[in-house]
VEXSE-39332 format. One record per atom (N, C-alpha, C): chain; atom name; x, y, z. Coordinates in steps of 0.02 Angstrom, whole numbers. Each point is the difference from the previous one (the first is absolute). Example, Ala and Ser with C-alpha at 12.3 -4.5 7.8 and 13.67 -1.06 7.14 Angstrom:
BEGIN
A; N; 660; -284; 390
A; CA; -45; 59; 0
A; C; 45; 60; 0
A; N; -18; 53; -36
A; CA; 42; 59; 3
A; C; -39; 55; 37
This chain:
BEGIN
A; N; 235; 485; 186
A; CA; -36; -17; -61
A; C; -24; -73; 6
A; N; -59; -13; -24
A; CA; -31; -65; 5
A; C; -23; -26; -67
A; N; 4; -65; -7
A; CA; -26; -34; -58
A; C; -38; -61; 24
A; N; -28; -36; -47
A; CA; -41; -58; 16
A; C; 13; -53; -52
A; N; -2; -63; 23
A; CA; 15; -55; -45
A; C; -29; -64; 28
A; N; -21; -43; -44
A; CA; -23; -66; 21
A; C; 60; -41; 20
A; N; -3; -33; 57
A; CA; 57; -36; 28
A; C; 24; -56; -45
A; N; -43; -24; -44
A; CA; 18; -55; -45
A; C; 42; 25; -60
A; N; 2; 65; -11
A; CA; 42; 27; -54
A; C; 73; -3; 22
A; N; 44; -8; -49
A; CA; 72; -4; 16
A; C; 23; 66; 31
A; N; 43; -4; 49
A; CA; 28; 61; 29
A; C; 40; 38; -53
A; N; -5; 66; 2
A; CA; 37; 42; -47
A; C; 47; 47; 36
A; N; 48; 26; -37
A; CA; 47; 47; 30
A; C; -34; 62; 28
A; N; -55; 21; -30
A; CA; -35; 59; 22
A; C; -44; -10; 61
A; N; -3; -61; 25
A; CA; -41; -14; 59
A; C; 30; 28; 64
A; N; 65; 1; 4
A; CA; 36; 22; 60
A; C; -23; -39; 61
A; N; -35; 31; 47
A; CA; -23; -36; 60
A; C; -67; -32; -15
A; N; -3; -66; 10
A; CA; -61; -38; -16
A; C; -35; -19; 66
A; N; -63; 23; 6
A; CA; -38; -11; 62
A; C; -65; -36; -16
A; N; -7; -60; 26
A; CA; -62; -38; -7
A; C; -51; 28; 49
A; N; -59; 20; -25
A; CA; -50; 32; 43
A; C; -64; -43; 5
A; N; 8; -65; -6
A; CA; -56; -47; 8
A; C; 8; -35; 67
A; N; -57; -20; 29
A; CA; 0; -35; 64
A; C; 23; -72; -8
A; N; -16; -31; -57
A; CA; 18; -69; -12
A; C; 58; -5; -50
A; N; 42; -50; 9
A; CA; 54; -11; -48
A; C; -30; -23; -66
A; N; 25; 27; -56
A; CA; -27; -18; -67
A; C; 8; -75; -15
A; N; -53; -30; -24
A; CA; 0; -71; -16
A; C; 52; -17; -53
A; N; 34; -55; 12
A; CA; 46; -26; -50
A; C; 64; 39; -10
A; N; 13; 49; 41
A; CA; 60; 42; -7
A; C; 50; -16; 55
A; N; 60; -19; -21
A; CA; 53; -14; 49
A; C; 30; 65; 23
A; N; 17; 3; 63
A; CA; 26; 62; 29
A; C; 63; 24; -35
A; N; 43; -45; -20
A; CA; 62; 21; -32
A; C; -13; 27; -71
A; N; -54; -21; -32
A; CA; -18; 25; -67
A; C; -32; 69; 4
A; N; -33; 14; 54
A; CA; -39; 62; 6
A; C; 43; 62; 7
A; N; 59; -7; 28
A; CA; 46; 56; 10
A; C; -36; 58; 36
A; N; -28; -17; 57
A; CA; -37; 49; 40
A; C; 45; 26; 56
A; N; 3; 66; 6
A; CA; 41; 31; 53
A; C; -38; 3; 66
A; N; -65; 13; -3
A; CA; -41; 5; 60
A; C; -68; -31; -14
A; N; -27; -32; 50
A; CA; -68; -26; -3
A; C; -39; 36; 54
A; N; -42; 48; -20
A; CA; -39; 39; 48
A; C; -72; -25; 0
A; N; -10; -61; 27
A; CA; -67; -28; 0
A; C; -47; 38; 46
A; N; 28; 37; 49
A; CA; -43; 37; 46
A; C; -35; 60; -33
A; N; 27; 22; -57
A; CA; -31; 57; -35
A; C; -53; -23; -49
A; N; -6; -64; -10
A; CA; -50; -28; -45
A; C; -70; 6; 31
A; N; -52; -7; -40
A; CA; -68; 1; 28
A; C; -9; -55; 51
A; N; -44; 12; 48
A; CA; -15; -51; 50
A; C; -26; -63; -34
A; N; 6; -56; 34
A; CA; -25; -63; -28
A; C; -74; 5; -17
A; N; -38; 30; 45
A; CA; -73; 4; -12
A; C; -15; 43; -62
A; N; 35; 55; -9
A; CA; -11; 42; -59
A; C; 23; -36; -63
A; N; 57; -32; 3
A; CA; 26; -36; -58
A; C; -48; -55; -22
A; N; -26; -37; 48
A; CA; -47; -54; -16
A; C; -66; 27; -26
A; N; -24; 55; 29
A; CA; -62; 30; -24
A; C; 7; 24; -72
A; N; 55; 34; -16
A; CA; 11; 26; -68
A; C; 3; -57; -50
A; N; 39; -51; 13
A; CA; 6; -58; -44
A; C; 13; 19; -73
A; N; 29; 58; -11
A; CA; 16; 25; -67
A; C; -60; 4; -47
A; N; -57; 15; 29
A; CA; -61; 9; -40
A; C; -4; 73; -22
A; N; -2; 9; -64
A; CA; 2; 68; -29
A; C; -54; 45; 28
A; N; -60; -26; 12
A; CA; -55; 41; 25
A; C; 12; 24; 72
A; N; 47; -29; 34
A; CA; 15; 20; 69
A; C; 61; 46; 4
A; N; 29; 17; -57
A; CA; 63; 38; 0
A; C; -5; 66; 37
A; N; -49; 42; -16
A; CA; -4; 66; 31
A; C; -9; -4; 76
A; N; -41; -47; 22
A; CA; -10; -9; 72
A; C; 64; -27; 33
A; N; 33; -46; -33
A; CA; 63; -27; 25
A; C; 51; 57; 8
A; N; 5; 40; -51
A; CA; 48; 56; 0
A; C; -14; 47; 59
A; N; -62; 16; 10
A; CA; -20; 44; 56
A; C; 17; -32; 68
A; N; -17; -62; 8
A; CA; 13; -35; 64
A; C; 75; -7; 12
A; N; 38; -16; -52
A; CA; 72; -8; 9
A; C; 33; 67; 17
A; N; -23; 53; -31
A; CA; 28; 66; 17
A; C; -13; 17; 73
A; N; -58; -20; 26
A; CA; -15; 10; 71
A; C; 47; -41; 44
A; N; 14; -62; -21
A; CA; 47; -41; 38
A; C; 70; 31; 0
A; N; 19; 29; -56
A; CA; 67; 29; -5
A; C; 9; 61; 45
A; N; -54; 33; 19
A; CA; 5; 57; 45
A; C; 28; -20; 68
A; N; -7; -64; 17
A; CA; 27; -25; 64
A; C; 69; -30; -7
A; N; 30; 8; -59
A; CA; 66; -30; -13
A; C; 52; 52; -19
A; N; -3; 57; 35
A; CA; 45; 55; -15
A; C; 74; -18; 5
A; N; 17; -40; 50
A; CA; 71; -19; 8
A; C; 25; -40; -59
A; N; -41; -46; -25
A; CA; 19; -40; -58
A; C; 4; 44; -63
A; N; -47; 45; -7
A; CA; 1; 46; -57
A; C; 64; 43; 3
A; N; 17; 23; 59
A; CA; 61; 40; 9
A; C; 61; -40; -20
A; N; 2; -64; 19
A; CA; 57; -42; -20
A; C; 7; -3; -76
A; N; -56; -9; -34
A; CA; 2; -2; -73
A; C; 23; 67; -29
A; N; -27; 54; 26
A; CA; 18; 67; -23
A; C; 75; 12; 10
A; N; 25; -20; 58
A; CA; 72; 8; 13
A; C; 42; -42; -48
A; N; -22; -60; -15
A; CA; 36; -42; -48
A; C; 3; 34; -69
A; N; -55; 34; -18
A; CA; -5; 30; -66
A; C; 29; 70; -7
A; N; 30; 26; 53
A; CA; 28; 68; -4
A; C; 58; 6; -48
A; N; 44; -50; -1
A; CA; 60; 4; -41
A; C; 5; -50; -57
A; N; -48; -45; -3
A; CA; 0; -48; -55
A; C; -71; -26; -11
A; N; -8; -32; -57
A; CA; -66; -25; -18
A; C; -18; -61; 42
A; N; -62; -3; 21
A; CA; -28; -57; 35
A; C; -53; -30; -45
A; N; 6; -64; -14
A; CA; -49; -35; -41
A; C; -45; -41; 46
A; N; -64; 17; 0
A; CA; -50; -37; 40
A; C; -20; -61; -40
A; N; 6; -58; 31
A; CA; -15; -63; -34
A; C; -65; -30; 26
A; N; -39; -28; -45
A; CA; -63; -32; 17
A; C; -8; -62; -43
A; N; -43; -46; 21
A; CA; -9; -63; -36
A; C; -65; -3; -41
A; N; -47; 43; 12
A; CA; -65; -3; -33
A; C; 6; 0; -76
A; N; -45; -34; -33
A; CA; 0; -2; -73
A; C; -24; 66; -30
A; N; -46; 32; 35
A; CA; -28; 64; -25
A; C; 50; 56; 14
A; N; 30; 25; -53
A; CA; 52; 51; 8
A; C; -29; 69; 17
A; N; -63; 11; -14
A; CA; -30; 66; 12
A; C; -35; 5; 68
A; N; -23; -57; 26
A; CA; -39; 1; 62
A; C; 31; -49; 50
A; N; 46; 27; 40
A; CA; 32; -41; 52
A; C; 24; 47; 56
A; N; 19; -29; 55
A; CA; 19; 40; 59
A; C; 61; 43; -13
A; N; 46; -22; -42
A; CA; 60; 40; -14
A; C; -18; 65; -36
A; N; -50; -2; -42
A; CA; -23; 62; -34
A; C; -26; 50; 50
A; N; -39; -24; 49
A; CA; -27; 44; 52
A; C; 57; 28; 42
A; N; 46; -42; 19
A; CA; 57; 21; 40
A; C; 42; 52; -37
A; N; 11; -12; -64
A; CA; 38; 49; -41
A; C; -35; 68; -1
A; N; -65; -1; -8
A; CA; -39; 63; 0
A; C; 8; 36; 67
A; N; -4; -36; 55
A; CA; 7; 30; 66
A; C; 71; 29; 8
A; N; 50; -36; -20
A; CA; 70; 24; 6
A; C; 12; 62; -42
A; N; -28; 3; -58
A; CA; 9; 58; -43
A; C; -34; 63; 28
A; N; -50; -10; 42
A; CA; -36; 56; 30
A; C; 27; 20; 69
A; N; 54; -32; 22
A; CA; 30; 17; 65
A; C; 50; 56; -7
C-alpha cells in the first residue's frame, strides 16, 4: 500500500516506511528532522526533465508522459518499492509546493498500476 506526503509535513504514525523520491535534498530540512527511511533519488525524474518542467502547470501533462517513459527503464527500483509496500504502508515523500502536480504523484500512479 502506498501513500504520498510532502516531506515538510510532520511525520505521522500512519506513514510507516518513509521514502524520499526527489533527486535533490529538500531545502532547509535537516536530515534528522525528516525521518526518512530511504532516499531513492535514482527513481526521481532526470535532471534535464526536472529542469525542463520547472513546475509549470502548462507542462504538467507532457512532464507526466516523459517521466512515465523514464520509469519504464527503472523496473528494479519500482520492484524495490513494491516489495517494501507488500506488508506495510510506504509513504512517498516529495518537496514540491504543488501537491497535485509533482513527480511523486506520477510515481504513485505507476505503482498502483503495477
